[in-house]
N, C-alpha and C positions, 0 to 999 in steps of 0.2 A: 376249547376245553372250559368247562364251567369253573368259576372260582370256588374255593373251599366253602362248604356250608357251615353256618353257625347254628348249632343246636342249643336251644335255651331250655334248660330243664328246671321245672318248678314243682318241687314236692309240696302238695297242698292238702291241708285238712281244715275244712271250714273257714275259708278265706274269702267269702263272697264280698265282704265289705272292702277288702284290700284290692280286689280285682279292678274296681272302678277307679282307683287311684293309680295302680301299677300299670295297667295296660295302656292308658294314654301316654305314659312315658315310653313304652315300646313304640307307639305310633310316632312320637317325636323323633325317635332314632331311626325308624324304618317307615318313612311316609309312603314308600312305594312297595307294594306287595311283590314286585318282581325281584326284589333283593333276595339273595340266597341265604335264607334263614328259616328256621321253624321253631316256634314256641311249643314245647311239649309239656303240658300240665299233667302231673301224676295225681290222680284222684285217690287219696288214701282214705276211702270210706267216708267221704264228705256227706253230712246229713243236712246241709243247708243248700244254697243255690250257687255254690262255687262253680260247678261244671257248667250250669246254664249261663252264668255270667261270662265265663271264658268263651263259650261257643258263640255268644252274641257278638264277639269281636271277630269271628271267623270271616266276615265279609270285608274287614279292613286290615286284618293281620293274618299271617300264616300260622294257624293254631291247630294243634292236635291235642286230644285228650286220651290218655291211657290210664290204666289203674284197675281198681276193683271196688266192689261195694263195701268191703269190710276194712276196718282200720287195722293196719299192721305195723305202723310206725315208720320212722325215718329210714331205717336200714332197708326195708323193702322198697321204699320210694327211690332211694339212691341206687339200689341194685337194678330196679326196673328202668330208670332213666339212663344209667350207664349201658345196660343191655340193649336198650332201644338204639342208642347212638352207635354202639358196636355193630349191631345187626344191619342198620340202614345207612350208616355213614361211611365215608371213605377215609383213608388214613390221613389225608391232609385236612380233614374237617376238624372243627373245634366244638367241644361240649362245654357250655358254661352252666354251672349249677348255681342257683341263687335262691334266697328265701322268697316266698310268695306273699309275705305280709307287709310289703312296701317299706321294709327297713333297708333294703339294698336297692341301689339306683342303676338302671341300665346305662347311664351316662359314663360309667366306669369301663364299659366294654372296650372303647378304643385303646385305653392304656393297657388293659390286659392283653388284647390282641397284639398290640405293638411289642409287648414283652415276649409273646410267643414268636413273633417275627424275628426277634433278636436271638432266638435259639433255645428258649425255655420250653419245657414239655408240660409243666404245671405252673400256673400263676395263681397266687393266693392274694385276695384283697385282705390286707393285714391291718389289725388294730395297733400293731407295734412298730410301724414304720413312720419316719418323719413325714409329716403332712397329713396323717390320719386324723379324721374328725369323728368323734363319738358323741352323739346327743341322746339324752333321755335314758341313760344307764346310770343307776345309783353308784356312788363312790365305792361302797363296800363290794358291789358286784364286779366293778372294774379292778379292784385290788385283788379279789379272789381269782379273777381271770388271769391277771398278770402273774400271780404266784404259781398258779397251775401251769401256765405256759413255760415258766422257768423250769419247773420239775419235768415237764414233758421233754424239754430240750436236753436236760441232763440224762434222762432215761433212754431216749432214742433221738440221737442227733441226725436231723435231716439238713444237709447243707443248703443255706439260703432261706431257711424257714424259721420264723419266730412264732407265727400264729398257726397252731396245729388244729384248731377246732372250728375256725370260721368256715361256714359252708359256701361262701362266695368264692368260687374257683373256676378257672378255665383249664381244660385238659385237651391235649392233642388226642384225637380219636385213635390215631395209629398206635399210640402208647397204650391206650385202653384195650385195643384189640390184641396187642401182644400180651398184655397182662391177663386178659381173659383166656387166651390160649394157654398161658403158663399155669394159672391158678384154677381155671375152670369155674365151677360153682362155688369154690372157696374164696373167690376174689373179695366178696363182701359177705361176711357171715354174721356180723353183729346186727342186732335188731334195732338198737336205739342210737343215741348220740355218739357212741364209740365208733360207729361205722365210718365217720369222717376221718378219724385218726387211723383206723385200720386200713382204709384205702390209701391214705397218704404214705403210711409206712411200707405197704406192699409195693407201691409204685417206686418208692425210694430204693427198695431192694432190686427193682428192675433197672436201676441206673438212671431214673428220670432226673432231668435237670430242672430244678425248682427255683422259683424266685417269687418276690412279693411286690405288690404295689400298695400304696396307702389306701386304706378303706375309709369310705364315708358311710358311717352307720347311723341311720336316722331312726332310732328306737322311739323317738317322740312321735313318729308318724304311725306307729303300730296301732291297729284297731283292736281294742279289748286287751285283756291281760295275757301274759305269756303262758303258753301251754307247757313250758319246760321247767322242770325242777332242777335249777342250776346247781345248787349245792349237792343234791343227790347224784346227779349225772356226773359231776366232777369227781366225786368220791369213787363212784363205780368205774369211771374211766381210769383213774390212777391205779386202781386195783388191777385193771386189765393191762395197763402199761407195765406194771411190775411183773405180772404173769408172763407177758410177752418177752420181757427182758430175761426172765429166768428160764423159760421153756422154749423160746423161739416163736416166730410168727407163722412159719410154714405149716 
């Protein structure tokens, strides 16, 4: 019997400069292509050479590219990557979603996988756990993030979770398959940043066991400026959380 496969999902929009830094880190972790993993890059309408740069690594790493020529945002990327793992993976497989901009490091995989082995269904690399390291993020953004996280916890308590928005997570594919069967196309409906919280809350309703490991966030390694409107996204997300609290999530 083959060991569980690790699916590595990368939502990408114009990340050609980051590929040359990130993919060698995958090569360090997986020097042998016979290892049971697949890197799945979701092309969210990239207009640069992101796809070409990723496919250049296909001779050294197990790389697939999915997606579409138009940009549809993070929600569609997450929906497609989850759908890919649900369709092609087995229940014992693991889907790890991480940013493609080299701010997340694959060296955290072993700690996340070990937490799954201990019985968790969802493992979050968290900014709010002892041992977390955050580099290159301005103090006011860190304060805004911490305040928002406190409100999220008050509005929707997920046991074992402090960081509701970090996109660096590991999921049991069997859990995602059950959630997909339960929610169908409604599993991930949000188009933008809120999709990460939406999926978390819906998996929590499925009884998922969640835990966190300390995140090492290297924002100082990010190429170019952030594409995310942090303040605007946080405000919109808080409105969503209030609506979900008042009217339910199903």
